[in-house]
SEFITI-678258 format. One record per residue (C-alpha): residue number from 1; x negated, y negated, z negated. Coordinates in Angstrom, 2 decimals. Each point is the difference from the previous one (the first is absolute). Layout:
BEGIN
NUM, X, Y, Z
...
// end
This chain:
BEGIN
1, 9.71, -3.62, 19.41
2, 0.92, -0.14, 3.69
3, 3.71, 0.42, -0.67
4, 0.15, -2.22, -3.08
5, 2.22, -2.59, 1.71
6, 2.75, 2.58, 0.59
7, 0.12, 1.50, -3.50
8, 2.92, -0.48, -2.37
9, -1.26, -2.36, -2.76
10, 2.38, 1.23, -2.71
11, -0.78, 3.67, 0.61
12, -3.74, -0.63, 0.14
13, 0.07, -2.09, -3.18
14, 1.90, 2.64, -1.94
15, -2.31, 2.77, 1.27
16, -3.04, -2.09, -0.93
17, 1.30, -0.57, -3.53
18, 0.70, 3.73, -0.37
19, -3.49, 0.78, 1.29
20, -1.63, -2.32, -2.53
21, 2.13, 1.47, -2.80
22, -0.64, 3.61, 1.05
23, -3.74, -0.52, 0.32
24, -0.15, -1.64, -3.41
25, 2.18, 2.49, -1.87
26, -1.51, 3.14, 1.50
27, -3.58, -1.16, -0.56
28, 0.49, -0.48, -3.74
29, -0.19, 3.63, -1.08
30, -2.75, 1.27, 2.32
31, -3.40, 1.27, -1.10
32, -1.57, 0.67, 3.40
33, -1.60, -3.06, 1.53
34, 1.02, 0.95, 3.55
35, 3.67, 0.12, -0.98
36, -0.27, -3.32, -1.81
37, -1.50, -1.61, 3.08
38, 2.64, 1.65, 2.21
39, 2.80, -1.56, -2.03
40, -1.95, -3.24, 0.08
41, 0.12, 0.20, 3.79
42, 3.78, 0.46, -0.10
43, 0.32, -3.08, -2.19
44, -2.27, -2.11, 2.18
45, 1.92, 1.11, 3.09
46, 3.07, -1.55, -1.59
47, -1.85, -3.31, -0.32
48, -0.90, 0.19, 3.68
49, 3.50, 1.02, 1.11
50, 1.73, -2.80, -1.86
51, -1.89, -2.74, 1.83
52, -0.36, 1.53, 3.47
53, 3.08, -1.76, 1.41
54, -0.93, -3.44, -1.26
55, -3.77, 0.01, 0.53
56, -1.56, 2.93, 1.91
57, -3.49, -1.52, -0.26
58, 0.28, 0.02, -3.78
59, 0.93, 3.68, 0.21
60, -3.19, 0.67, 1.95
61, -2.06, -2.00, -2.51
62, 1.53, 2.03, -2.83
63, -0.73, 3.24, 1.84
64, -3.63, -0.96, 0.68
65, -0.67, -1.04, -3.58
66, 1.71, 3.10, -1.38
67, -2.06, 2.22, 2.31
68, -3.18, -1.76, -1.11
69, 0.75, 0.45, -3.70
70, 1.21, 3.59, 0.34
71, -3.02, 1.02, 2.05
72, -2.25, -1.43, -2.69
73, 1.82, 1.95, -2.72
74, 0.00, 3.27, 1.95
75, -3.72, -0.27, 0.82
76, -0.80, -0.74, -3.64
77, 2.06, 2.94, -1.23
78, -1.54, 2.25, 2.63
79, -3.52, -0.93, -1.06
80, 0.78, 0.83, -3.65
81, 2.04, 3.14, 0.84
82, 3.06, -1.35, -1.80
83, 3.25, 1.90, 0.50
84, 1.79, -0.42, -3.33
85, 0.15, -2.54, -2.80
86, -2.03, 2.33, -2.23
87, -2.95, -0.05, 2.41
88, 0.40, -3.74, 0.44
89, -0.60, -0.40, -3.74
90, -3.43, 1.62, 0.26
91, -1.22, -2.20, 2.85
92, -0.84, -2.92, -2.28
93, -2.90, 1.79, -1.69
94, -1.57, 1.03, 3.30
95, 0.54, -3.04, 2.25
96, 1.05, -3.02, -2.07
97, -0.48, -2.61, 2.73
98, 2.04, 1.96, 2.51
99, 2.72, 0.50, -2.59
100, 0.07, -3.72, -0.71
101, 0.44, -0.85, 3.67
102, 2.66, 2.72, 0.24
103, 1.86, -1.69, -2.85
104, -0.15, -3.39, 1.75
105, 1.18, 1.54, 3.28
106, 2.91, 1.72, -1.76
107, 0.99, -3.28, -1.61
108, -0.23, -1.64, 3.42
109, 2.29, 2.68, 1.42
110, 2.42, -0.74, -2.83
111, 0.14, -3.61, 1.17
112, -1.49, -1.85, -2.96
113, -0.61, -3.69, 0.78
114, -3.75, -0.56, 0.21
115, -0.49, 2.98, 2.34
116, 0.72, 0.68, 3.67
117, 3.15, 2.09, -0.46
118, 1.83, -3.02, -1.38
119, -0.22, -1.84, 3.35
120, 2.52, 2.05, 2.03
121, 2.45, 0.30, -2.88
122, -0.18, -3.72, -0.63
123, 0.55, -0.81, 3.68
124, 2.90, 2.49, 0.26
125, 1.73, -1.46, -3.05
126, -0.55, -3.50, 1.40
127, 1.47, 0.97, 3.38
128, 3.00, 1.70, -1.62
129, 0.60, -3.14, -2.03
130, -0.09, -2.09, 3.20
131, 2.60, 2.36, 1.49
132, 2.22, -0.65, -3.07
133, -0.41, 3.56, -1.28
134, -1.12, -0.87, -3.52
135, 1.94, 2.85, -1.62
136, -1.73, 2.51, 2.28
137, -3.36, -1.61, -0.75
138, 0.72, 0.22, -3.71
139, 1.11, 3.63, 0.29
140, -3.11, 1.16, 1.85
141, -2.20, -1.98, -2.38
142, 1.57, 1.78, -2.96
143, -0.27, 3.39, 1.74
144, -3.68, -0.61, 0.67
145, -0.52, 0.11, -3.77
146, 0.56, 3.76, 0.22
147, -2.95, 0.28, 2.37
148, -2.02, -2.29, -2.24
149, 0.51, 2.47, -2.85
150, -1.54, 2.96, 1.80
151, -2.81, -2.13, 1.43
152, -0.81, -1.18, -3.51
153, 0.09, 3.61, -1.16
154, -2.50, 0.95, 2.74
155, -2.20, -2.99, -0.87
156, 0.17, 0.93, -3.69
157, -0.98, 3.60, 0.74
158, -2.86, -1.02, 2.27
159, -1.70, -2.46, -2.34
160, 1.25, -0.11, -3.57
161, 0.40, 3.63, -1.04
162, -3.01, 2.13, -0.75
163, 0.12, 3.80, -0.11
164, -0.91, 1.68, -3.28
165, -3.63, 1.06, -0.11
166, -0.60, 3.50, -1.24
167, -3.48, 0.58, -1.46
168, 0.11, 3.66, 0.97
169, 0.60, -0.43, 3.67
170, -0.60, -3.06, 2.13
171, 1.26, 0.79, 3.46
172, -1.34, -2.15, 2.78
173, 2.59, -0.42, 2.66
174, -1.01, -0.56, 3.55
175, 0.07, -3.22, 1.95
176, -1.30, -0.79, 3.40
177, -3.41, -1.53, -0.53
178, 0.21, -2.86, 2.48
179, 2.63, -2.64, -0.35
180, 1.03, -0.94, 3.48
181, -0.43, -3.56, 1.26
182, 3.53, 0.19, 1.39
183, 1.30, 0.41, -3.57
184, -1.94, -3.09, -1.02
185, 1.26, -2.11, 2.88
186, 3.63, 1.14, -0.27
187, 0.03, -0.53, -3.76
188, -1.53, -3.45, 0.34
189, 2.60, -0.98, 2.58
190, 2.89, 1.48, -1.94
191, -0.97, -1.97, -3.08
192, -1.07, -3.35, 1.41
193, 2.13, -0.81, 3.05
194, 2.58, -2.04, -1.94
195, -2.54, -2.45, -1.44
196, -1.58, -0.26, 3.44
197, 3.30, -0.73, 1.69
// end
């Protein structure tokens, strides 16, 4: 951020596009939620790197909003002891409200329009268009569809799928009894900041 004025724009743009593509492609075939969110971080870093030369304040806004949404997702997954997609599928029967807010936060992280995650992507695409980089804006928009796929897969696993119920053995899996107020506040902010702004 401090040396953004001295960076090579062409090199940084190509590295940012590769970062978005790598994060999207590598996150597609993962089953562990930590790895999916790690590749999501790589992809979002590309969004931040592509705009840092033209608008460093927008890069900071993107970083703050991404940190807010990711912290909300990690706290939610920590409270439900979710490490893999298979354990994410069982969270709906135990904590349906928390799973619903997790789904909305994941869709916000994907950048869908009525939610907070759409704001930085929209502003970045708008700034790239002002800089006459419409092909780059189109390319990163198309590459973000890869990330949208694995966010939709996580949202589908967290809310729509139900595990099969065996009448012989109903195993109760453990959750932390108290839902933290920080999860509530972070989730509320990560869902509703775009309509507020």
